[in-house]
N, CA, C and O atoms as a GROMACS GRO file, in nm:
protein
  280
    1MET      N    1   7.659 -10.110 -20.426
    1MET     CA    2   7.590 -10.184 -20.322
    1MET      C    3   7.596 -10.333 -20.355
    1MET      O    4   7.554 -10.376 -20.462
    2SER      N    5   7.648 -10.410 -20.264
    2SER     CA    6   7.660 -10.553 -20.289
    2SER      C    7   7.537 -10.627 -20.235
    2SER      O    8   7.477 -10.587 -20.135
    3ARG      N    9   7.504 -10.734 -20.302
    3ARG     CA   10   7.391 -10.815 -20.258
    3ARG      C   11   7.438 -10.913 -20.152
    3ARG      O   12   7.551 -10.962 -20.155
    4ARG      N   13   7.349 -10.941 -20.059
    4ARG     CA   14   7.381 -11.039 -19.955
    4ARG      C   15   7.353 -11.179 -20.007
    4ARG      O   16   7.257 -11.202 -20.080
    5ARG      N   17   7.437 -11.269 -19.969
    5ARG     CA   18   7.415 -11.410 -20.001
    5ARG      C   19   7.342 -11.475 -19.884
    5ARG      O   20   7.349 -11.429 -19.770
    6TRP      N   21   7.272 -11.583 -19.916
    6TRP     CA   22   7.199 -11.656 -19.813
    6TRP      C   23   7.294 -11.697 -19.701
    6TRP      O   24   7.258 -11.687 -19.583
    7SER      N   25   7.411 -11.742 -19.735
    7SER     CA   26   7.506 -11.788 -19.634
    7SER      C   27   7.560 -11.674 -19.548
    7SER      O   28   7.614 -11.698 -19.440
    8ASP      N   29   7.547 -11.550 -19.595
    8ASP     CA   30   7.594 -11.435 -19.518
    8ASP      C   31   7.491 -11.389 -19.414
    8ASP      O   32   7.525 -11.314 -19.322
    9LEU      N   33   7.368 -11.433 -19.427
    9LEU     CA   34   7.264 -11.390 -19.334
    9LEU      C   35   7.279 -11.459 -19.199
    9LEU      O   36   7.320 -11.575 -19.193
   10PRO      N   37   7.246 -11.388 -19.092
   10PRO     CA   38   7.251 -11.452 -18.960
   10PRO      C   39   7.145 -11.563 -18.951
   10PRO      O   40   7.043 -11.558 -19.021
   11PRO      N   41   7.168 -11.662 -18.868
   11PRO     CA   42   7.073 -11.773 -18.856
   11PRO      C   43   6.930 -11.729 -18.822
   11PRO      O   44   6.834 -11.786 -18.874
   12ARG      N   45   6.916 -11.628 -18.738
   12ARG     CA   46   6.781 -11.580 -18.704
   12ARG      C   47   6.709 -11.524 -18.825
   12ARG      O   48   6.589 -11.546 -18.843
   13THR      N   49   6.781 -11.451 -18.908
   13THR     CA   50   6.722 -11.393 -19.028
   13THR      C   51   6.682 -11.504 -19.126
   13THR      O   52   6.575 -11.499 -19.185
   14ARG      N   53   6.769 -11.603 -19.141
   14ARG     CA   54   6.736 -11.715 -19.229
   14ARG      C   55   6.612 -11.788 -19.180
   14ARG      O   56   6.525 -11.824 -19.260
   15ALA      N   57   6.603 -11.809 -19.050
   15ALA     CA   58   6.486 -11.877 -18.994
   15ALA      C   59   6.360 -11.795 -19.016
   15ALA      O   60   6.255 -11.850 -19.050
   16ALA      N   61   6.369 -11.664 -18.996
   16ALA     CA   62   6.253 -11.577 -19.017
   16ALA      C   63   6.207 -11.581 -19.162
   16ALA      O   64   6.087 -11.586 -19.190
   17VAL      N   65   6.301 -11.577 -19.254
   17VAL     CA   66   6.266 -11.583 -19.397
   17VAL      C   67   6.196 -11.715 -19.428
   17VAL      O   68   6.096 -11.716 -19.500
   18LEU      N   69   6.247 -11.824 -19.377
   18LEU     CA   70   6.187 -11.955 -19.403
   18LEU      C   71   6.047 -11.966 -19.343
   18LEU      O   72   5.957 -12.021 -19.406
   19VAL      N   73   6.029 -11.914 -19.222
   19VAL     CA   74   5.898 -11.919 -19.158
   19VAL      C   75   5.798 -11.835 -19.236
   19VAL      O   76   5.687 -11.880 -19.264
   20LEU      N   77   5.836 -11.713 -19.271
   20LEU     CA   78   5.745 -11.625 -19.344
   20LEU      C   79   5.713 -11.680 -19.483
   20LEU      O   80   5.600 -11.669 -19.530
   21ALA      N   81   5.810 -11.739 -19.548
   21ALA     CA   82   5.786 -11.798 -19.680
   21ALA      C   83   5.690 -11.917 -19.670
   21ALA      O   84   5.605 -11.935 -19.756
   22SER      N   85   5.705 -11.997 -19.566
   22SER     CA   86   5.615 -12.111 -19.550
   22SER      C   87   5.474 -12.067 -19.516
   22SER      O   88   5.377 -12.128 -19.561
   23VAL      N   89   5.460 -11.960 -19.438
   23VAL     CA   90   5.327 -11.906 -19.408
   23VAL      C   91   5.263 -11.853 -19.536
   23VAL      O   92   5.146 -11.878 -19.562
   24GLU      N   93   5.340 -11.779 -19.614
   24GLU     CA   94   5.289 -11.724 -19.740
   24GLU      C   95   5.246 -11.836 -19.836
   24GLU      O   96   5.140 -11.828 -19.897
   25LEU      N   97   5.328 -11.939 -19.848
   25LEU     CA   98   5.296 -12.051 -19.934
   25LEU      C   99   5.172 -12.126 -19.885
   25LEU      O  100   5.088 -12.166 -19.964
   26SER      N  101   5.161 -12.144 -19.754
   26SER     CA  102   5.045 -12.212 -19.697
   26SER      C  103   4.917 -12.133 -19.720
   26SER      O  104   4.814 -12.191 -19.755
   27LEU      N  105   4.922 -12.003 -19.700
   27LEU     CA  106   4.804 -11.919 -19.724
   27LEU      C  107   4.761 -11.926 -19.870
   27LEU      O  108   4.642 -11.937 -19.900
   28THR      N  109   4.858 -11.919 -19.960
   28THR     CA  110   4.827 -11.924 -20.102
   28THR      C  111   4.768 -12.059 -20.140
   28THR      O  112   4.670 -12.066 -20.215
   29ALA      N  113   4.825 -12.166 -20.089
   29ALA     CA  114   4.774 -12.300 -20.119
   29ALA      C  115   4.633 -12.320 -20.064
   29ALA      O  116   4.547 -12.377 -20.131
   30ALA      N  117   4.609 -12.273 -19.943
   30ALA     CA  118   4.476 -12.285 -19.883
   30ALA      C  119   4.373 -12.205 -19.962
   30ALA      O  120   4.262 -12.253 -19.987
   31ALA      N  121   4.408 -12.083 -19.999
   31ALA     CA  122   4.316 -11.999 -20.076
   31ALA      C  123   4.289 -12.060 -20.213
   31ALA      O  124   4.175 -12.061 -20.259
   32ALA      N  125   4.393 -12.110 -20.280
   32ALA     CA  126   4.375 -12.170 -20.412
   32ALA      C  127   4.289 -12.296 -20.404
   32ALA      O  128   4.202 -12.317 -20.489
   33ALA      N  129   4.312 -12.380 -20.305
   33ALA     CA  130   4.232 -12.501 -20.289
   33ALA      C  131   4.086 -12.467 -20.262
   33ALA      O  132   3.996 -12.530 -20.316
   34ASP      N  133   4.064 -12.367 -20.179
   34ASP     CA  134   3.927 -12.326 -20.149
   34ASP      C  135   3.859 -12.268 -20.273
   34ASP      O  136   3.744 -12.300 -20.302
   35LEU      N  137   3.930 -12.183 -20.346
   35LEU     CA  138   3.873 -12.123 -20.466
   35LEU      C  139   3.844 -12.229 -20.571
   35LEU      O  140   3.744 -12.219 -20.642
   36TRP      N  141   3.929 -12.328 -20.582
   36TRP     CA  142   3.910 -12.434 -20.681
   36TRP      C  143   3.785 -12.517 -20.651
   36TRP      O  144   3.712 -12.553 -20.743
   37THR      N  145   3.761 -12.546 -20.524
   37THR     CA  146   3.651 -12.636 -20.488
   37THR      C  147   3.520 -12.564 -20.456
   37THR      O  148   3.414 -12.627 -20.459
   38ARG      N  149   3.525 -12.438 -20.426
   38ARG     CA  150   3.405 -12.364 -20.388
   38ARG      C  151   3.322 -12.330 -20.512
   38ARG      O  152   3.376 -12.282 -20.611
   39PRO      N  153   3.190 -12.355 -20.508
   39PRO     CA  154   3.105 -12.317 -20.621
   39PRO      C  155   3.107 -12.166 -20.643
   39PRO      O  156   3.120 -12.088 -20.548
   40ALA      N  157   3.095 -12.124 -20.768
   40ALA     CA  158   3.100 -11.982 -20.802
   40ALA      C  159   2.994 -11.902 -20.728
   40ALA      O  160   3.014 -11.784 -20.699
   41ALA      N  161   2.881 -11.964 -20.699
   41ALA     CA  162   2.774 -11.894 -20.628
   41ALA      C  163   2.813 -11.859 -20.485
   41ALA      O  164   2.752 -11.771 -20.423
   42ARG      N  165   2.914 -11.925 -20.432
   42ARG     CA  166   2.958 -11.900 -20.295
   42ARG      C  167   3.087 -11.821 -20.287
   42ARG      O  168   3.156 -11.822 -20.185
   43VAL      N  169   3.121 -11.753 -20.397
   43VAL     CA  170   3.240 -11.668 -20.402
   43VAL      C  171   3.194 -11.526 -20.431
   43VAL      O  172   3.114 -11.503 -20.522
   44ARG      N  173   3.243 -11.430 -20.354
   44ARG     CA  174   3.210 -11.290 -20.378
   44ARG      C  175   3.293 -11.240 -20.496
   44ARG      O  176   3.416 -11.236 -20.488
   45GLY      N  177   3.228 -11.204 -20.603
   45GLY     CA  178   3.297 -11.160 -20.723
   45GLY      C  179   3.329 -11.278 -20.813
   45GLY      O  180   3.313 -11.393 -20.773
   46PRO      N  181   3.373 -11.248 -20.934
   46PRO     CA  182   3.404 -11.356 -21.028
   46PRO      C  183   3.530 -11.435 -20.988
   46PRO      O  184   3.631 -11.377 -20.950
   47LYS      N  185   3.520 -11.566 -20.998
   47LYS     CA  186   3.635 -11.651 -20.966
   47LYS      C  187   3.754 -11.618 -21.055
   47LYS      O  188   3.869 -11.626 -21.012
   48ALA      N  189   3.726 -11.580 -21.180
   48ALA     CA  190   3.834 -11.549 -21.275
   48ALA      C  191   3.917 -11.430 -21.229
   48ALA      O  192   4.034 -11.419 -21.267
   49LEU      N  193   3.861 -11.342 -21.150
   49LEU     CA  194   3.938 -11.228 -21.098
   49LEU      C  195   4.012 -11.262 -20.969
   49LEU      O  196   4.111 -11.198 -20.935
   50TRP      N  197   3.963 -11.362 -20.897
   50TRP     CA  198   4.031 -11.401 -20.774
   50TRP      C  199   4.161 -11.476 -20.802
   50TRP      O  200   4.255 -11.466 -20.723
   51TRP      N  201   4.167 -11.551 -20.913
   51TRP     CA  202   4.290 -11.626 -20.943
   51TRP      C  203   4.411 -11.536 -20.954
   51TRP      O  204   4.512 -11.562 -20.888
   52PRO      N  205   4.407 -11.429 -21.037
   52PRO     CA  206   4.525 -11.342 -21.042
   52PRO      C  207   4.549 -11.269 -20.910
   52PRO      O  208   4.663 -11.237 -20.876
   53ALA      N  209   4.442 -11.243 -20.835
   53ALA     CA  210   4.458 -11.175 -20.706
   53ALA      C  211   4.539 -11.260 -20.609
   53ALA      O  212   4.610 -11.206 -20.524
   54LEU      N  213   4.528 -11.392 -20.621
   54LEU     CA  214   4.604 -11.480 -20.532
   54LEU      C  215   4.755 -11.467 -20.553
   54LEU      O  216   4.834 -11.505 -20.466
   55LEU      N  217   4.795 -11.415 -20.669
   55LEU     CA  218   4.937 -11.400 -20.699
   55LEU      C  219   4.998 -11.275 -20.635
   55LEU      O  220   5.120 -11.261 -20.631
   56VAL      N  221   4.913 -11.185 -20.586
   56VAL     CA  222   4.962 -11.062 -20.522
   56VAL      C  223   4.991 -11.098 -20.376
   56VAL      O  224   4.900 -11.107 -20.293
   57GLN      N  225   5.117 -11.118 -20.347
   57GLN     CA  226   5.159 -11.166 -20.215
   57GLN      C  227   5.187 -11.053 -20.119
   57GLN      O  228   5.242 -10.951 -20.160
   58PRO      N  229   5.153 -11.066 -19.995
   58PRO     CA  230   5.068 -11.166 -19.931
   58PRO      C  231   4.922 -11.122 -19.923
   58PRO      O  232   4.840 -11.190 -19.862
   59VAL      N  233   4.891 -11.009 -19.984
   59VAL     CA  234   4.758 -10.950 -19.971
   59VAL      C  235   4.649 -11.032 -20.038
   59VAL      O  236   4.540 -11.047 -19.982
   60GLY      N  237   4.675 -11.086 -20.156
   60GLY     CA  238   4.573 -11.157 -20.234
   60GLY      C  239   4.511 -11.275 -20.161
   60GLY      O  240   4.389 -11.280 -20.147
   61PRO      N  241   4.592 -11.370 -20.114
   61PRO     CA  242   4.533 -11.484 -20.043
   61PRO      C  243   4.459 -11.444 -19.915
   61PRO      O  244   4.354 -11.500 -19.883
   62ILE      N  245   4.513 -11.348 -19.843
   62ILE     CA  246   4.447 -11.303 -19.720
   62ILE      C  247   4.314 -11.237 -19.754
   62ILE      O  248   4.213 -11.262 -19.688
   63ALA      N  249   4.313 -11.153 -19.858
   63ALA     CA  250   4.189 -11.087 -19.899
   63ALA      C  251   4.084 -11.189 -19.941
   63ALA      O  252   3.967 -11.177 -19.905
   64TYR      N  253   4.126 -11.289 -20.016
   64TYR     CA  254   4.030 -11.391 -20.058
   64TYR      C  255   3.974 -11.466 -19.937
   64TYR      O  256   3.852 -11.484 -19.926
   65LEU      N  257   4.061 -11.510 -19.848
   65LEU     CA  258   4.015 -11.587 -19.733
   65LEU      C  259   3.925 -11.506 -19.641
   65LEU      O  260   3.834 -11.561 -19.579
   66LEU      N  261   3.948 -11.375 -19.631
   66LEU     CA  262   3.866 -11.292 -19.543
   66LEU      C  263   3.742 -11.237 -19.612
   66LEU      O  264   3.636 -11.227 -19.549
   67ARG      N  265   3.752 -11.201 -19.740
   67ARG     CA  266   3.643 -11.131 -19.808
   67ARG      C  267   3.585 -11.202 -19.929
   67ARG      O  268   3.473 -11.173 -19.969
   68GLY      N  269   3.659 -11.294 -19.988
   68GLY     CA  270   3.615 -11.354 -20.112
   68GLY      C  271   3.515 -11.466 -20.097
   68GLY      O  272   3.440 -11.496 -20.191
   69ARG      N  273   3.512 -11.527 -19.981
   69ARG     CA  274   3.421 -11.639 -19.961
   69ARG      C  275   3.288 -11.588 -19.907
   69ARG      O  276   3.283 -11.507 -19.815
   70ALA      N  277   3.181 -11.638 -19.967
   70ALA     CA  278   3.047 -11.596 -19.924
   70ALA      C  279   2.989 -11.695 -19.826
   70ALA      O  280   2.877 -11.677 -19.778
   0.00000   0.00000   0.00000
C-alpha cells in the first residue's frame, strides 16, 4: 500500500484538510488560553488533568469548552 503525497491529493481534499486543521488548532488555542487564565475555582475538575486532555484531538478541547468551565 503506497502512501499518498500532499501533491497527489485533489484540491478539494487539500482545502478540507487545511480547514479542519485550522479549526482544530483554533479550538485547542482557545481552550488553552481559557484554561491558563481561568481561576482554578472556576474550572470543573483539576486544571492539571485538563492540560493533557487538551492534547486528545479533537475531543479534549471541545470537552473542556463545553464541560470544563464552571
